N, C-alpha and C positions, 0 to 999 in steps of 0.2 A: 276233593281239593281242600275243603275246610279242615278235614281231619289232618291232612299233611301239614297245613299251615299251623295248626295247634301244636304239632310236634316240633316243627322247625323254627317257629318264631322265637320260642325261648332259647333255642340254640344260637340263633343270630344275636340275641341280646345278652347272651351269657358272658360273664367275666372271664371264664376259662377259655384259653386260646384254642384248645383242641375242639371243644364243642362249637365255638364260634367258627372255626375252620370248616367243620362238617356242615353247618348251616349255610355258610357262604359258598361252599363247593356246590351244594344242592341247587341253590337259587341261581348261581352263575352259570352252571352247566345247562340246566333245564331251560332257563330263559335265553341262553345263547345259542341253543340248537333249534332248528326248525321243528315245529310240532309234528309234521309228517314224518320226520326222521325219528323222533322219539317213538311214535306209533310203530314204525317199521322195526326199530330196535327191540321193542317189547314183543311184537308179534312174531318176528322171525328169530330174534335172539333169545326170547323167553323159553321156547321149547328146547333149544340147544343147551341153555344153562341148566334147566331142570333135568334133561337127559344126562348131562355131565355129572350132576350131583347124584342121580340115580345109579350111574355106572360105578361110582365109588362104593355104593352099597351092593353091587353085584346085579343090578337090574339093567339089561341091555336092550329092551324093547323100545319101540318108538313111542314117545309120549306127546300127545297133541294138547295144547292148551285151548280152552274155550275162547272163541273170538270175542264174545261179549265181555268176559272177565278181563281179557287182555286189553281191549279197547277202553273199558271203564277205568282200569288201573292207569293206563297211559294218559288219558284225559284228566284223571284225578291228580296225577303227579304234575302235569303241566299247570293245571289250575292252582295246585297247592304252592308252586314256586312263586306265582304272581301274588297269590293271597298272602303268602308269608311276608312279602315286601310291603303289602298294604298294611298288615297288622303291625309290622315293625315300625313303619312310618307313623302310624296312628299312635302307638305307644310312646314313641320318641317325641310326638307333638304335645303330649300331656305335660303340663308344667311340673317341674321338679318339686315345687312346693307341695303338690298333692301327695307325693310319695313321702316327703318329710313329715307332713301333717299326720299321715296315717301311722307312721312310726312313733311319733310323739304321743298319739292317742293310745298306743299300745295294741293296735289291731294286728292280729296274726297275719301271716303271708297270704293265706287263703282268703281271709276277710278283706285284705287290701285289694287283692285282685278282683274278687267277686263284687264287692260293694263300691269300690272307688275307681279302679282302673278299667274294668270291663265296660261299665256304662259309658264312660268317656271315650274309650277306644271305639266302641260300636258307633257312637255319634260321628266320629271322625272317619271311620272305615267304611261305613255302609255306602256312601256315594261311589267310592272307588271299587268296592266289592261288586257293585252293580255292573260296572264296566267289565270286571273279570268274568262275571256270570254271563254277560252277553257274548263275550269272546269265546268262553267255554262252550256255550250253547251252539255257536256256529262251528266251533272246532269239531263237534261230533260228526259233522259231515265228512271229515277226513277219514273216519273209521271205515267208510265204505270201501277204501282201497284194500282192506283186509278180507273183503268178501262178506262181512257182516251186513245183514239186510237191515238198514235203517232208512230214513227218509230219502237220502240221495241215492242209495243203492236201489231202493224200490222204484224211484223215478227213472233211473237208468234202465232197469229191467222192463218197466212198462213202456218207456219211450222206444226201446229196441223192438219189442214185440208188436207194438201198434204202429210204429213208424210215425209217431206224432210227438216229437220231443218238446215242442213249444208248449203244448198243453201240460204235460207232466212236470216239466221243469218249472213252469209258471206256478203250478199247483204246489210244488215243493217250496217255492219262494214264498207263497202265501202262508203255508204252514209255518215256516220259520218266522215270518213276520208276525203271525198270530202268537206264537210261543214267546217271542221277545216282547211283544206288546203287553200280554197278560203278565209276564214276569216283571216287567218294568212298573206296572200298576201296583203289584204287590210290594216291590222293593220301595217304591215311593211312599207307600203307607208305613213301612218300617222306618224309613228315613224321617218321616214326620213324627212318628212315635218317639224315636230316640233323640230327636233334636230339641225336645222340650227342655 
């Protein structure tokens, strides 16, 4: 998701209308469609799209996409759309005087971004990115609908075979709670570091 945000944030902030339109289209569509639907589109539509492209080149056999790769891409694209908006908002919150001062000092574009904009952007973005991370972490449970064995799918299988759903779903809840707790502690340390 972070990778997609790095690609689409500059597009959303671009002065060029075409690039701006591409960035806005990405964030509007992905944030406007339910996460489960995005996963279904990637899982079921991905194979069809690849088979269509392969048929153009004369390959007509069935092509199956790896469920882990498909799920990871879907979750990454969903997370990227929200992260793009977080980064855009953080950059917009930086005072315009910072940009003007960097130009007056003669700092090149890369230096402006790396030394002036990025540290301030991270300070403003980390609290919101922690929310995106928590949502993304819990959205991984939706991938179980594709048959990929992750925490929720494993709980479902174990609950079905032992006929003890309360124990296994409670265990899954504890695992998710542990993952979110540990990640929040790490994110809080980052937040303290960048808020100096």
